N, C-alpha and C positions, 0 to 999 in steps of 0.2 A: 493869067491869074497873078495878082500882085500880093505878096506878103500874106496877110490874114484875110484878104477879101474873098468872099464866096460868090463873086459875080461872074459866073461862067456857066456855059451849057444850060441856060434857061433857069438856073437856080436863083432864088431871091437874093437881093443884095444884103449886105451885113446889117444895115440899119433896119430893113424890113424884118429880117430874121430876129433881131433883138426886140423889135416891137411885138412880134408874135409871141416870143417867150415872155415878155413882160405882161402881155394880156393874159396868158395862161396862168401866170403866178397870181393874178388878181382874184382867181377863183380859189378861195381858201376854205376848205371844209364846207363847200357848198354855199359859201357866202360871196355873192358877186360884188364887184367894185361898184360904188355908187356913181352913177353916170354924171360926168362933169365935175366930180369932186374927188378928194383924196380917197385912198383905200380905207375901208372901215377900220375903226379902232378896235382894240382888243375888247373893250367894254361893249361896243356895239355888236361884235361877233358873239360874245358870251350872251348878251341879251337876246339876240336873234336865235341862237341855238336853244336856249331855255324856252323861249316863246314858241318855237317850232315844235318842241316836245310837249308843250302844255296840253293837259294839266299834269303830265307825268313828271316826277322829280328826277333830278340828275345830280350826282355827287361831283365834287371838285376834281377828283382823279379822272373821271370820265369826261368832264368838260375839257380838262387839259389834254387828254388823249384825242378827243374828237376835233379839237381846234389846233392840234399840233403845237401846243405851248410847251416850251422847253422846261419851264419851272412850274410845278404844281401850285406853289404859293401865289403865282400870278393869277391863276384861276380862282383861288381862295379869296384873294384881295378883291377881285372884280365881282364875285358873287356876293360877298359881304357888302360891297358898295351898292349893289342892286337891291338887296334885302330891304323890305319896307317901302319900296317905291313902286309905283305903277303895277301893283298886284303881285310883285315878287315876294316870296317868303322863304325863309330857311328854317329847317327843323330836322330832327332826327327821324329818319324814315328809310325805306328800302329804295335804293337807286333803280330806276327803270332800265338801266343799261347793264350794270354789273351784278345787280341783285344783292349787293352788300348793304348791311344796315349801317348807315353812316349819316353824317350831316349832309343834307341835300338841299337843293334850291329848286323851286318850281314857280310857275306863274299861274294864277287863277284866271 
């Protein structure tokens, strides 16, 4: 075994191990990597999550939590961007995840 190599006793080589780790990280909150393309953007992930929950509404806090976004405002920005497009709407209602009465986003 040399330095940081893990190529011994039938274990995968370092490059293969790194590829496997990268592949695992492409699955973010149940959102797969788009085949042959870059990983999904935050906007695409937010859109997919809200669509998957449709017609149930979800608040920005729960969007941020479900997608592991580090900043809640990032979820807020993306849900506001979706509002009014392709059946997405924002309104004050009860979140289907946390049951708080908040500003939520849903898709009809």
